[in-house]
C-alpha positions in Angstrom: 34.9 38.7 -7.7 32.3 36.1 -8.6 29.6 36.9 -6.0 27.0 39.6 -6.2 27.6 42.2 -3.6 25.6 45.1 -2.1 27.8 48.1 -1.5 27.0 51.6 -0.4 28.3 54.7 -2.2 28.1 58.3 -1.2 26.8 60.8 -3.8 28.0 64.3 -4.3 25.6 65.6 -1.6 27.0 63.2 1.1 23.9 60.9 0.9 24.6 57.1 1.0 22.9 54.8 -1.5 23.2 51.0 -1.8 24.3 49.6 -5.1 24.1 45.9 -6.1 27.3 44.9 -8.0 26.6 41.9 -10.3 29.7 40.4 -11.9 29.1 39.1 -15.4 30.8 35.6 -15.4 31.9 33.2 -18.1 31.6 29.4 -17.4 34.7 27.4 -18.3 34.5 23.9 -19.7 35.4 22.5 -16.3 32.3 24.4 -14.9 34.4 26.9 -13.0 33.3 30.5 -13.2 35.6 33.2 -14.5 35.3 36.9 -14.0 34.9 38.8 -17.4 35.8 42.2 -16.1 32.2 43.5 -16.6 30.1 44.5 -13.7 26.4 45.5 -13.9 25.1 47.9 -11.3 21.6 48.1 -9.8 19.9 50.1 -7.1 20.1 48.1 -3.9 18.0 47.9 -0.8 19.2 47.2 2.7 22.7 45.9 3.4 21.7 42.2 3.2 20.0 42.4 -0.1 21.9 40.9 -3.0 18.9 39.7 -5.1 18.3 41.6 -8.3 15.2 39.9 -9.7 12.2 38.6 -7.8 11.1 36.6 -10.9 12.7 33.2 -11.1 12.7 31.0 -14.3 10.0 28.3 -14.3 10.8 24.9 -15.8 9.1 24.5 -19.2 7.2 21.4 -18.0 5.6 23.5 -15.2 4.6 26.6 -17.1 5.8 29.5 -19.2 9.3 30.8 -18.5 9.2 34.5 -17.5 12.3 36.3 -18.7 13.9 39.0 -16.4 13.4 42.5 -17.6 16.0 44.0 -20.0 18.6 46.1 -18.2 17.8 49.2 -20.2 14.1 48.9 -19.3 14.8 48.2 -15.7 14.3 51.3 -13.5 16.8 49.9 -11.0 19.6 49.6 -13.6 22.5 52.1 -12.9 24.8 51.1 -15.7 27.9 49.0 -16.0 31.6 49.2 -15.3 34.1 47.3 -17.6 37.7 46.8 -16.6 40.0 46.5 -19.6 43.3 46.3 -17.8 45.0 46.8 -14.5 44.1 50.5 -14.3 41.7 51.1 -17.2 38.0 51.0 -16.7 34.9 52.5 -18.5 31.4 53.3 -17.1 28.5 53.3 -19.5 24.7 53.1 -19.7 24.0 55.0 -16.5 24.0 58.3 -14.7 26.2 57.8 -11.6 28.6 60.7 -10.9 32.3 60.3 -11.4 32.7 60.3 -7.6 30.2 57.4 -7.2 31.9 55.5 -10.1 35.3 55.9 -8.5 34.1 54.5 -5.2 32.7 51.4 -7.0 35.8 50.9 -9.0 38.0 51.1 -5.9 35.8 48.6 -4.1 35.7 46.1 -7.1 39.5 46.4 -7.4 40.1 45.7 -3.7 37.6 42.7 -3.9 39.6 41.3 -6.8 43.0 41.6 -5.2 
């Protein structure tokens, strides 16, 4: 999966929430993008939203470049999922329930198959 996706998950109380899944990619020498197996998760808005940051970098010749907020300081950051093999994965840096994590893992796996 190389595109950012907005996906809903159901929490332990049956309430649906939108989560933006942002794959961390590696650019190969031929400019192709390769999935690294790491996915960062952010609070999402409506179904169509896949934009994480409102702030866009500004070219140095125009003005100062505003850096995006660090994930750990971003109130919308929900953590990350790292796949280390066909069936192994690890969730860190967040507070999603195991049930929510498993829904996201299942979706990412199906998107990559």
